[in-house]
C-alpha angles and dihedrals in degrees: 000000000000122000092198111097111245129222126220095285095042091263116134112277104222092185091057091042091053091047090054091047092050092047092050092048096045118122118200130188135173115211102205095188091055094032089229129138116209130195124182125187106220127334118343114272137168112288145172117232124226125188109231102203093183093060095028095232143103118255122205115212136178104256093220104040100023089227110158108248099178146302144242129213113208117202087024098176092059092041091049092049089055100040109030120111119239089261091057097254125121137193130213110195114196131166116252089234120040103233141193093285089075131064115267117262115283 
């Protein structure tokens, strides 16, 4: 049995493989004093921060490649009350590369 995700023709799916790698390397932390939830993909690295008004969170991106490195959710308790599923879970879906649809890094 292969542990490498497979694409439609049984070739390795690098998108799925990268998603699994990012998920396994994610670091999350809730700062109760600041009421802010943080999620980093992989080890911390320098990043630019972009406000994502549609999702009401801050996205950290690599300033050169625009790869998404993580995100933070300020006012997390209020955000969670609005976005959590009935079972208490929540999803934040972000592109792997921050594209033209978003404002440039500040």
